[in-house]
C-alpha positions in Angstrom: 41.1 39.4 2.1 39.7 37.2 -0.6 37.2 34.4 0.1 36.2 31.2 -1.7 33.2 29.0 -1.1 33.0 25.6 0.6 30.5 22.9 -0.5 27.7 24.3 1.7 28.2 27.9 0.5 30.3 29.0 3.5 32.9 31.6 2.5 36.3 31.0 4.0 39.3 33.2 3.7 41.9 32.0 1.1 44.5 32.4 3.8 43.9 30.0 6.7 45.6 30.0 10.1 47.5 26.8 10.7 47.7 26.3 14.5 50.4 23.6 14.7 53.3 26.1 15.1 52.2 28.4 17.9 55.2 29.9 19.7 56.0 27.9 22.8 58.8 27.5 25.4 59.3 24.8 27.9 56.5 22.9 26.4 53.9 25.7 27.0 52.3 27.9 24.3 53.1 31.6 24.7 49.4 32.6 25.0 49.9 36.4 25.0 52.0 36.4 21.9 49.7 33.9 20.1 46.6 35.9 21.0 48.1 39.1 19.4 48.9 37.2 16.2 45.5 35.5 16.0 43.6 38.7 16.7 45.7 40.5 14.0 44.8 37.8 11.6 41.0 38.0 12.4 41.2 41.8 12.1 42.7 41.3 8.6 39.9 38.9 7.5 41.3 35.5 8.3 38.3 33.3 9.4 39.6 29.7 9.0 41.6 28.2 11.9 43.0 24.7 11.6 44.2 22.7 14.7 44.2 19.1 15.8 43.9 16.9 18.9 47.6 16.0 18.8 49.0 19.6 18.4 50.1 20.0 22.0 48.1 22.7 23.7 46.8 24.1 20.4 43.1 23.4 20.7 43.0 24.8 24.2 45.0 27.9 23.3 42.7 28.6 20.3 39.6 28.1 22.4 40.8 30.3 25.2 41.8 33.1 22.8 38.5 33.0 20.9 36.5 33.0 24.2 38.5 35.8 25.8 37.9 38.0 22.8 34.2 37.0 22.3 34.8 36.2 18.6 34.0 32.5 18.3 31.1 33.4 15.9 33.4 35.3 13.6 35.6 32.3 12.7 35.4 28.7 11.5 37.3 26.1 13.5 38.7 23.0 11.8 40.1 20.2 14.0 40.8 16.6 13.6 39.8 13.2 15.0 42.9 11.1 15.9 41.4 7.9 14.8 44.7 6.1 15.4 44.1 6.6 19.1 40.7 5.0 19.1 40.3 1.9 21.3 36.6 1.2 20.5 33.5 2.9 19.2 32.9 4.8 22.5 36.3 6.4 22.2 35.1 8.5 19.2 32.5 10.4 21.3 34.9 10.7 24.3 37.6 12.3 22.2 35.1 14.6 20.5 33.7 15.8 23.7 37.3 16.5 25.0 37.9 18.6 21.9 34.7 20.6 22.4 35.8 21.3 25.9 39.3 22.3 24.9 38.0 24.6 22.2 35.3 26.0 24.4 32.6 25.6 21.8 29.5 23.5 21.2 30.3 22.7 17.5 33.1 22.1 15.1 32.7 23.8 11.7 35.1 21.5 9.8 36.0 18.1 11.3 38.6 15.9 9.7 39.8 12.4 9.9 43.4 13.1 10.7 46.0 11.8 8.3 43.7 9.2 6.7 46.1 7.3 4.4 44.2 4.2 3.1 40.7 3.2 2.1 40.9 0.1 4.4 41.5 2.4 7.4 38.4 4.2 6.5 36.5 0.9 6.1 37.7 -0.2 9.6 36.4 3.1 11.0 33.0 2.4 9.3 33.0 -1.0 11.1 33.3 1.0 14.3 30.2 3.0 13.3 31.9 6.2 12.3 29.6 7.0 9.5 26.5 6.7 11.7 28.2 8.8 14.4 29.0 11.5 11.8 25.4 11.5 10.5 24.1 12.0 14.1 26.6 14.9 14.8 25.8 16.6 11.5 22.1 16.3 12.2 22.5 17.9 15.7 24.8 20.6 14.3 27.7 19.5 16.5 29.7 19.0 13.3 28.9 21.2 10.3 31.3 19.7 7.6 33.2 16.4 7.5 36.5 15.8 5.7 39.9 14.2 5.9 43.5 15.2 5.8 45.8 13.2 3.6 49.5 12.4 3.0 50.1 9.7 0.4 50.0 8.9 -3.3 47.5 10.1 -5.9 45.8 6.8 -6.5 45.0 6.3 -2.8 43.8 9.9 -2.5 41.4 9.4 -5.5 40.1 6.2 -4.0 39.4 7.9 -0.6 37.6 10.8 -2.4 35.3 8.2 -3.9 34.8 6.2 -0.6 32.4 8.7 1.1 30.4 11.8 0.5 33.0 14.2 1.9 32.3 17.9 2.4 36.0 18.9 1.9 39.5 17.5 2.2 43.0 18.7 3.1 46.3 17.9 1.2 49.9 18.8 1.2 50.6 20.8 -1.9 53.1 23.3 -3.0 55.3 24.0 -6.0 57.8 21.3 -4.9 55.0 18.7 -4.4 53.1 19.5 -7.6 53.4 15.9 -8.8 54.0 14.0 -5.5 51.5 13.2 -2.7 48.0 13.8 -4.0 49.5 16.3 -6.4 47.9 18.4 -9.1 46.1 15.4 -10.5 44.5 14.7 -7.1 43.6 18.3 -6.6 41.8 18.5 -9.9 40.1 15.2 -9.3 38.6 16.4 -6.0 37.5 19.7 -7.7 35.7 17.7 -10.4 33.9 15.9 -7.6 32.9 19.3 -6.1 35.0 18.7 -3.0 36.7 21.8 -1.8 40.5 21.4 -1.1 42.4 23.0 1.8 46.1 23.2 1.4 48.7 22.4 4.1 52.5 22.8 3.9 52.4 25.5 1.3 56.0 26.4 2.3 57.1 22.9 3.1 57.6 23.7 6.7 59.6 26.9 5.9 61.8 25.1 3.3 60.5 27.4 0.6 61.4 30.6 2.5 64.2 30.8 5.0 65.9 27.6 4.0 66.1 28.3 0.3 69.6 27.7 -1.3 71.4 30.8 -2.4 71.0 29.9 -6.0 67.2 29.9 -5.6 67.2 33.2 -3.7 69.2 34.7 -6.6 66.6 33.6 -9.1 63.9 35.4 -7.2 66.1 38.5 -6.6 67.0 38.9 -10.3 63.3 38.7 -11.4 61.7 42.1 -12.2 58.6 41.5 -10.2 59.5 41.8 -6.5 57.9 39.4 -4.0 59.2 37.5 -1.0 59.7 33.7 -1.5 56.6 33.1 0.7 54.5 35.4 -1.5 55.6 33.6 -4.6 54.7 30.3 -3.1 51.2 31.5 -2.0 50.5 33.3 -5.3 51.4 30.1 -7.2 48.7 28.3 -5.1 46.0 31.0 -5.1 46.2 31.2 -8.9 44.6 27.8 -9.0 40.8 27.9 -8.9 40.7 24.3 -7.5 42.2 25.5 -4.2 39.8 26.9 -1.6 42.1 27.9 1.3 45.8 27.8 2.0 47.0 27.2 5.6 50.0 29.0 7.0 51.6 28.2 10.3 52.0 31.8 11.3 53.9 32.6 14.5 54.8 36.3 14.3 52.9 39.5 13.7 55.1 40.3 10.8 54.3 36.9 9.2 50.6 37.5 9.7 50.8 41.0 8.2 52.8 39.8 5.1 50.6 36.8 4.4 47.4 38.9 4.8 48.8 41.5 2.5 49.5 38.8 -0.1 46.0 37.4 0.3 44.5 40.8 -0.4 46.4 41.0 -3.7 45.7 37.4 -4.9 43.6 36.9 -8.0 43.1 33.8 -10.2 44.9 34.6 -13.5 47.4 36.9 -11.8 50.3 34.4 -12.4 51.8 34.9 -15.8 53.6 32.4 -18.1 56.9 34.1 -17.1 56.0 33.7 -13.4 55.6 29.9 -14.0 59.0 29.8 -15.7 60.4 31.5 -12.6 59.0 28.9 -10.3 60.4 26.2 -12.6 63.9 27.7 -12.3 63.6 27.9 -8.5 62.4 24.4 -8.3 65.4 23.2 -10.3 67.8 25.0 -8.0 66.2 23.5 -4.9 66.3 20.0 -6.3 70.0 20.3 -6.9 70.7 20.8 -3.2 68.0 19.0 -1.3 69.3 16.0 0.6 66.1 14.8 2.2 62.5 15.8 1.6 61.5 16.5 5.3 58.9 19.3 5.8 59.4 19.5 9.6 55.8 18.5 10.3 56.9 16.5 13.4 54.6 13.5 12.8 57.6 11.3 13.4 57.9 12.6 16.9 58.3 11.9 19.7 61.2 9.5 19.1 61.2 6.9 21.9 65.0 7.4 22.2 64.9 11.2 22.3 66.2 12.0 18.7 65.0 15.3 17.4 64.4 14.1 13.9 63.1 17.3 12.2 66.1 19.3 13.5 68.5 16.7 12.2 67.0 16.8 8.7 66.8 20.6 8.8 70.5 20.9 9.6 71.3 18.1 7.1 69.7 20.0 4.3 71.3 23.3 5.4 74.7 21.5 5.2 74.4 21.6 1.5 74.3 25.4 1.3 76.1 26.6 4.4 79.7 26.3 5.7 80.3 22.9 7.1 81.6 24.0 10.5 78.6 26.5 10.9 76.1 23.7 10.4 77.9 21.2 12.7 78.1 23.8 15.4 74.4 24.8 15.1 73.4 21.2 15.3 75.5 20.4 18.3 74.2 23.5 20.1 70.5 22.6 19.6 70.8 18.9 20.3 74.0 17.4 21.8 74.9 20.2 24.2 71.4 20.4 25.8 70.9 19.0 29.3 68.5 16.4 27.7 70.3 15.6 24.5 68.4 14.9 21.3 71.2 14.0 19.0 70.8 11.6 16.0 73.5 9.5 17.6 70.8 8.2 19.9 69.0 6.5 17.1 68.9 2.7 17.5 67.1 2.2 14.1 63.9 0.9 15.7 61.8 2.3 12.9 58.9 3.7 15.0 59.3 7.1 13.3 58.9 5.7 9.8 55.4 4.4 10.5 54.1 8.0 10.9 56.1 9.9 8.3 53.6 11.4 5.8 56.5 11.9 3.3 57.4 8.2 3.5 61.1 9.1 4.2 63.5 6.2 5.0 64.3 8.0 8.2 66.7 5.4 9.7 68.8 5.5 6.5 68.7 9.2 6.2 69.6 9.7 9.8 72.8 7.7 9.2 73.6 9.9 6.2 72.9 13.0 8.4 75.2 11.6 11.1 78.1 11.4 8.6 77.5 15.1 7.6 76.7 16.6 11.0 78.6 14.5 13.5 81.5 12.5 12.0 83.6 10.5 14.4 85.9 13.3 15.3 83.0 15.6 16.2 81.4 12.9 18.3 84.7 12.4 20.2 85.0 16.1 20.8 81.4 16.3 22.0 81.9 13.6 24.5 84.7 15.7 26.1 82.6 18.9 26.0 79.6 17.1 27.5 81.7 15.9 30.4 83.1 19.3 31.0 79.6 20.9 30.8 78.1 18.5 33.3 81.1 18.9 35.7 80.7 22.7 35.6 
């Protein structure tokens, strides 16, 4: 495992464990499976674990696993303050104490303002006394480093970087988002300010691996250097010295092993000019087929009317590269035919989802486009009949 330094000299693994996508069923995290994966990652040198208050059950699962295996002191925990849930100044401390309890620890190594998107939001937090509260927590050791996670444009990111003496930050960045969101310009700006950058969504929620169009897969397959699509995406990132750590939402032992193996091989300067041209070709092939730029992060959820928005967009994008009937059938099976349906036909265009989308997708508009592709009128008519039959039987 390779390591890079944070602002205070702490060495963190270049591969971090994103804890948003732990395997779960029935709304409960599969603790035994998750424990095996986390302990395999630690064994292979991963020491940075990123969770958040709103990742259902994630903080508690991580805390339980670290406590049961007596390895809290071997890792660094990053979690996030959901400032958008604050009612008043006292709420800050209340939420923080709840997080310490969930994580079964007396300190947070890396604490972030979750999804900070505007300088004015930060100023409103300062009016609540957040800067004084942070100073007290850092003095006591309850918080070791303070940062923010960000989805937004480059100019806003740079303004936030300048708004406070941050210890680190976290951005969405991958070879498809090189010039969107904070982008390469924002990454380099933070680096010049001596602010370490943690990367999230390196695979765009899996879109740069399992959901690649066939044309993009062929570009990788025809290249003389053999790596998986995930390895190519990670190596593209690790080649950049401005990047400190890349988070991966690993939820299988095979995924942990593959990513750790890639992190062992990573070196700045390993990426050649030919490799960069390869990525350019892959990017071009993806752009030719992508219908909507959803990463599957889930921040738009829960929909007040029960629509599974990430699944709708995943299948919508798949419809461009798979047989039409196959995609329609898959979508119906995972949404419309469930006991508690989550079909996009339930959308009433209220717009609640759009307020939280870090990609700034026009969700209402795109759901209507997806409905035409996945559930045209004749499919909806058929589904009504099938649903009645299923309920009756």
